[in-house]
Structure formats: C-alpha cells, structure tokens
N, C-alpha and C positions, 0 to 999 in steps of 0.2 A: 294616210292609212297604210300604205304599203310599208313605209319605214317603221311604223308602229308594229306591224305584223312581223317584219324582219327582226326588229329588236327583241320581240317576244320569243321568237324561235332561237335567237342567239342566247338569250338568258336561259331558255330551257336546255340548250346544249351545254352551257356552262355548268348547270346544276347536275347533269348526268355524266358529264365527261370524266370526272375522277373515278366514278364507278366502272365506266367502260374501260378506262385505262387499267384499273386494277384487275378487272376480269380478263382482259387480253394478256396482261402480264402473267397471271396465274395459268392461263391456258398455254402460253408459250413455255413456261417453266416446267409444268407438270404433264403436259400432253405432247405438244409439238416437238420440243427439244428431245425428250426421251424417245419419241417415235423415230425421228431421223437418226438419232444416235444409235438406236438399235439396228436400223437398216445398215448403217455404216459398219457397225461391229460384225454384222453377219457376213461381210466380205473380207474379214480379217481373222488373224489369230490374235486375240486380245488378252492381255495379262491384266486381270483385275487388281492384283496386288500392287502393281506399279502404275496402274492406270495408263498403260502405254500399248500401242499397237506393235506387236512383234513382227508381223509379216502380213502383206496383202495377198490373199489367196483367191480372189475373184469368186467364181461360182463353185469352188471346191466344196465348201460347206453344204451347199444346196444339193450337189450331186451325191455327197455322202449321206445326206438325210433321205434322199429318194431311195437309196439302196440299203438303208439301215433296217434290218428286220425288226428291231425294237421300235423304231418309229412306225413301221407298218402295223405292228401289233397294237401300239398305242392308238393309232388312227382308227383301226377297226373297233377297238373298245370305245373310243370317243363317239364314233358314228353310231354304233349300236346303242350307246347311252342316249343319244339324241332321238334316234328312231323309236325307242321304247318310251322314254319319259315325256317327250314333248306332246305327242298325241294323247297320252293318258292324262296328263295334267290338264290339257285343254278340254277333253271330253268330260272328265269328272268335275272340273271347275265349272263348266257350263251347266251341267246337270244340277249341281248344288246351288248355283246361282238361280236357276229356274225354280227349284223347289222353294228356296228362301223367298224369292220374289212373289210366290203364290200366296194364297190366303191361309197362312199357317201361323200358329201362335209361337211366341218366343223367338222372333227373328233375330233380335239382338244377341240372344244367348248363342244361337247357332253361328252367327257371324264371328263372335269372339272365339268360340270353340274351334272353328276351322282356321282361324287366322293366327292362333297361338303358335302353331309350328313355324309359321313364316318368320316370326320375330324371335324364335328360339335360336340359341347359339348352335352353329354347325358343329362345333367341337363337342358340345354336350350331347346333342342328339346322335352324333356319330358314335360316341362311346356307349351310349345306351343301346343302339342297334348292334354294336359289336358284342355287347353282353347278351342281348336277346338271341343272337344267332351263333353263340358259342358252339363249338363242334361237339362237346360232350353233353351228357344229359343235364349238366348244370345250366345250360342255356335254356331260357324260358320257352323258346319255340320248340326245341327238341323235347323238352319236358312235356309240353302240352300234347305234342304229336304222339309221344310214347304213351301217355295216359289215355289218349283217345284211340289207341291201337291202330293208328294210321301208318306207323312205321314200326319195324321190329328192332332197329338199332339206330343210335344217333347219326344224324347226317353231318358230314364235315362241310358245313356251309362255306367257310372261308378258306378251305384247302383246295378248292377246285375253281377253275377259271370262271365258268358261267354261273355256278351257284353263288360265288362271291360277287360277281357282277349283278346278279339278281338282287342280292341284299342292298347293294348300292342304288340300284334302280328303285326299289321299293321305298327306301329312305327319301330319295330325291322327289319322287312323285308325291309322297305323303307331305313333305315339307313345302312343296310348291303349289299344291291345289288351292290353298287359301288365297294366295295372291291372284291367281287366275279368277277365282270366284268373285273377289271384290271388284276386279276390273269389269267382268261380265255383268255383275249386278248393277253397276252404274250404267252400262249400256242398255240393260233390260228395262230400267226405269224410264228410259227415253223412248221406248216403243209405244205407239198409240194403243191404248187399251181397247179401242173400238174394233181393232183387227181381231182380237181374241173373242170379243163378244159376237162379232159377225160370224166367225168360224164356229162358235158354239151353237149359234142359231141354226147353222147349216148342218149341224150334227157331227162336227169334227171332235175326235177324242183328244186326250192330252198328248199322246204320241204324235198325232197328226199336226196338232198346233205347234208342237216343239219343232218338227222338221220343216213345216211349211211356212211358219211365221217367225219363230224365234231365231232359227239358224240363219235364214237369209238377211234378217234385219241387223244381225250383229257381225256381218261379214267384215266391215272395215276394222272393227275392234279385234276380230279374229286375226287379221293380218298383223296388227300391232302386237298382239300377244305372241303370235307365232315367231315373229322376228326376234322379240326379246328372249323368248325361251330357247330359240335356236342358238343365239349368241351365248346365252347362259349355259347351254349344253356343251359348247366347246370350251367353256371356262370351268368345267367340273374339276375340282381339285381337292378341297378340304376333306370331303367325305371319303374319297379314295385314299388319301394320305392317312386318315385316322382309322379307317376300318381295315384296310389290307396293306397299305403302304407298298402297293405293287405286287404283293405276294399272291399266289405262289410263283416264285422265280420270275417276277416281272410280268406275269401273264395278265394282270389286271391293271397294268399301267395305262394311264391316259396321256394325252399329249402334254398337258400342263405338269403332271407329276414327273414325267420323263424329262421334260425340259428343265424343271426345277432341279432334279438330281444331276443332270449334265452340268448345269451352271454352278451349283453350290456344293456338290460332292466331288465332281471331277474338275471343276473350275475351268471348263471349256466354254467360255462365254461367247466366242465367235460361233461355234456350232449351235449352241442354245439359241442365240439370236436368229440364226437362219431358220430354225424350227418355228420360232415365234412369228417371223415374217411370212412363212408359208402358211401357217395357221390363219393369220390375218387375211391373207389373200383368199383362202378357201371360204372363210366366213363371209367376206364381202361378196364373193361371186355367188354363193348360194343364196344369200339374202337378196341380192339384186335380181337374180333370176326368179326367185319366188315372188318378189314384189311385182315384177313384170307379168308373171303368170296370173296373179290374183287380179291385177288391173285389167288384163285381157279378158278374164272370166266375167268381170263386171260389165 
C-alpha cells in the first residue's frame, strides 16, 4: 500500500513538474534577475548603450539621491498622493459596496457603472482629465464654475503645484474606487446577515450598523486593500506623465516619473537604479510595519 501511494505521488509530481519548472524559469528571468541586476547597477556608473559598467561608485548614488532636492520633492508628492488617495478610495469603495449590498434595485447596473473606470485606459482618462481641467475657459470645469458664478476668472489648474496634484488625485480616486468596491462587496457577502437583523431589532440605524458591524468584519480585507493601494500609490506614473509631465518646473514630479527621466533622458541608469532600490525599501518597510500594526490591533 505504501509503494502504491508513493508511486501515485511520484506520478502527480511528474505531471506538475514541467509547469513548476516553467513558472520558476519565468520568475527568475522576469523578476529575480532584473531585481538583482538593478541592485548591482545602483552601485555603479552604468552605460546602457554599451551594456557595460564604467565604474564602481559604492554608495555614492544613494548619498546623491538623499541630498537631491528633486528626489525630495518627488518623494513629498508621492507620499501626498498616497495619503490623499488611499483613504479616499477605501472609504468611498466601502460605502459604495455597502449601498450596493443592501436591498436596492439595479445592483448589476451600479457594479458595471462604477467598475468601468477601472478597466479604462490610463492614457485615455488622463487626456480627458487634462482637457476637463484646462486653464482657460475652454476647460469644462472652468466653464461650469464660471457659469455657476463660483469663480470670476479661469483657474490655472495645471500651472500650480498643488492644484495640478489635486487633478491627479481626483483622477486616481475616481479610477480606483471601483476595484475597492468589488473587493469589499465580496467581503460583505460573507458577513452573517443575522448580525444586521439583531442590530435592527435593537434599534440600530444604518450608520451604527455600518461602523459597528460592517467595518470590524471587513478588517482583514481592509489590510489587503490597504497594502495593495499603498504599493500602487508609490507606482503612480502614467497619470502624472500624461497630465503634467512634471510641470510646472518639475514641481509635480513623483518618484517614478523622475526616475524614468533620469534613466531615459539623462541615461544615468546607475543613479536611477539607486532611486528604485530606495523606493522598494520604503515600500517594504511601510507595508511590513502596517501589517504588524493591524495584526496587533486584532
């Protein structure tokens, strides 16, 4: 009997082994090798045209990045992006999921309506928002504000640091709410309905049921969503590139756009790699600390 069981396990391993090998090969080629290659390049002056290391500079690139005012400004913009967009996406996504999960008609319609932005192209929606927030009265937002007599002259949305960042934040929140809503909706459907029924019998209103039943029961999913949105906030790139391209004077640059320009405009791949490594360390540290904090809270 033991030999039969052993032979069965061997046959099972033989059947899955090719897929495991292919998966490990792709992981090494597209993840592990580029990761270690990037770390190596961060300690060098690397010439991408000849694919050769010109000099080994040690931690010089990292020291340069720490003292670079452009990196500091890009970091502030990136952190501000995460601080604003992550909580808003989570809050509105949970509210929408709670409303759709309640006894309302047309649930499928609302699911599709709010999920369409998620599957829309970043380039397309970024160009649309760039048109909507044009600085002249030709921009739809300025036109509506002028018609409503809320402003006396057009606002130069994309000509100032924080108004331009505001446009980027609004776009990112609008586009990300649908994904959060779908994840929370799946979590809400797993909550025991008797909890809401008992709370209703005790006289609890909708707000009380939301904060006392819904929020505590979706806490594990909240951690999952938070970690994913946090990592995504550090990966903000396309909307900044398409809407402002770092303007005015690089004051809306985020870490990825600045890193991209250093690599592909200045061809300083060693310095660009050091910024990427530092960003990865920050993301890992923040995510790890938040995970520990949430588990301690539980």
